[in-house]
C-alpha positions as CSV (number, residue, x, y, z in Angstrom):
1,M,63.5,-47.0,-16.6
2,R,63.3,-43.6,-18.1
3,S,64.7,-42.9,-21.5
4,P,67.5,-40.3,-21.8
5,A,65.4,-38.1,-24.0
6,A,62.6,-37.9,-21.4
7,S,64.9,-36.9,-18.6
8,E,66.6,-34.3,-20.9
9,S,63.3,-32.6,-21.7
10,T,62.3,-32.7,-18.1
11,S,65.5,-30.9,-17.0
12,K,65.2,-28.3,-19.8
13,A,61.6,-27.5,-18.7
14,A,62.8,-27.2,-15.1
15,H,65.7,-25.0,-16.1
16,R,63.4,-22.8,-18.2
17,H,61.0,-22.4,-15.3
18,R,63.8,-21.3,-13.0
19,A,65.1,-18.8,-15.5
20,D,61.7,-17.1,-15.9
21,G,61.1,-17.0,-12.1
22,G,62.2,-13.4,-11.6
23,Q,60.5,-11.9,-14.6
24,A,57.3,-11.1,-12.8
25,T,59.2,-9.4,-10.0
26,V,61.1,-7.2,-12.5
27,E,58.0,-6.2,-14.3
28,L,56.3,-5.3,-11.1
29,A,59.3,-3.2,-10.0
30,L,59.2,-1.3,-13.3
31,A,55.4,-0.8,-13.3
32,T,54.9,0.3,-9.7
33,P,56.4,3.8,-10.0
34,V,54.3,4.5,-13.0
35,L,51.1,3.2,-11.3
36,C,51.9,5.3,-8.2
37,L,52.3,8.5,-10.3
38,L,49.1,7.8,-12.1
39,L,47.3,7.3,-8.8
40,L,48.7,10.5,-7.3
41,G,47.6,12.3,-10.5
42,I,44.1,11.1,-10.1
43,V,44.1,12.2,-6.4
44,Q,45.2,15.7,-7.5
45,L,42.5,15.8,-10.1
46,V,39.9,14.9,-7.5
47,V,41.2,17.7,-5.2
48,V,40.9,20.3,-8.0
49,V,37.4,19.1,-8.9
50,R,36.4,19.3,-5.2
51,D,37.5,22.9,-5.1
52,Q,35.7,23.7,-8.3
53,L,32.5,22.4,-6.9
54,A,33.0,24.4,-3.7
55,V,33.4,27.7,-5.5
56,V,30.3,27.0,-7.7
57,D,28.3,26.2,-4.6
58,A,29.6,29.3,-2.9
59,A,28.6,31.5,-5.9
60,R,25.2,30.0,-5.9
61,V,24.7,30.6,-2.1
62,G,26.1,34.1,-2.5
63,A,23.8,34.9,-5.4
64,R,20.8,33.7,-3.4
65,A,21.8,35.8,-0.4
66,A,22.4,38.8,-2.6
67,A,19.1,38.4,-4.4
68,V,17.0,38.6,-1.2
69,A,19.1,41.2,0.7
70,A,18.8,45.0,0.6
71,D,22.5,45.3,0.1
72,P,23.5,42.6,-2.4
73,A,27.3,43.3,-2.3
74,G,27.5,43.0,1.4
75,A,25.3,39.9,1.6
76,A,27.4,37.9,-0.8
77,A,30.8,38.8,0.7
78,G,30.9,36.2,3.5
79,V,29.5,33.1,1.7
80,T,32.7,31.1,1.1
81,T,34.9,29.3,3.6
82,L,37.7,28.7,1.1
83,D,41.1,30.3,2.0
84,G,42.0,33.2,-0.2
85,A,38.7,33.2,-2.2
86,Q,37.7,36.4,-3.8
87,V,34.0,37.2,-4.1
88,S,32.7,39.9,-6.5
89,T,29.1,41.0,-6.9
90,A,27.6,42.8,-9.9
91,V,24.1,44.1,-10.1
92,Q,22.7,44.7,-13.6
93,G,19.1,45.7,-13.8
94,Q,17.0,43.2,-12.0
95,F,19.8,40.5,-11.8
96,V,22.7,40.0,-9.4
97,T,25.8,38.0,-10.4
98,V,28.2,36.6,-7.9
99,T,31.6,35.4,-9.0
100,V,33.8,33.4,-6.6
101,T,37.5,32.8,-7.6
102,A,40.0,30.7,-5.6
103,T,43.3,29.1,-6.1
104,S,43.4,25.3,-5.8
105,P,47.0,24.4,-4.7
106,T,48.6,21.4,-6.3
107,D,50.3,20.0,-3.2
108,V,49.9,16.2,-3.7
109,P,53.3,14.7,-3.3
110,L,55.4,14.3,-6.5
111,I,52.5,15.6,-8.7
112,G,52.3,19.0,-7.0
113,N,55.9,19.8,-8.1
114,L,55.1,19.1,-11.7
115,L,51.9,21.1,-12.0
116,P,51.1,24.8,-11.3
117,D,48.3,25.8,-9.0
118,V,44.9,25.9,-10.6
119,E,42.5,28.8,-10.5
120,V,38.9,27.8,-10.1
121,T,36.0,30.1,-10.7
122,G,32.3,29.8,-10.0
123,R,29.6,32.2,-11.2
124,A,25.9,32.4,-10.5
125,T,23.2,34.9,-11.5
126,M,19.8,35.3,-9.9
127,L,16.8,37.6,-10.2
128,L,16.6,40.3,-7.5
129,E,13.7,40.0,-5.2
130,P,12.0,42.9,-3.5
131,P,13.3,43.3,0.1
């Protein structure tokens, strides 16, 4: 037969286990919104970096087109497919510099309301080649 002390310690352990049963659920419920905001922030960062890479590539392509064209300003004007991007061309001596500027909207849910739109700029300079 069991001793009274053994059955008492068994019932205390079972009671303690039942009392801690909802702790993990509460911790998950408190941590989930923070993790979701962090994930959405990372997604917004990736979108801005993607747009930055796009304008740098557009500036490089525009500078190459302007370097081999007879009219550098006209050749670089249509190099980007980004909405609302502005392309400017400057010829200084034997070099042509193309600058592409665009606005990267912060429209990821929840995070977009907290952050302003980001302006991304890409610039490339190349040596003019004879036409």
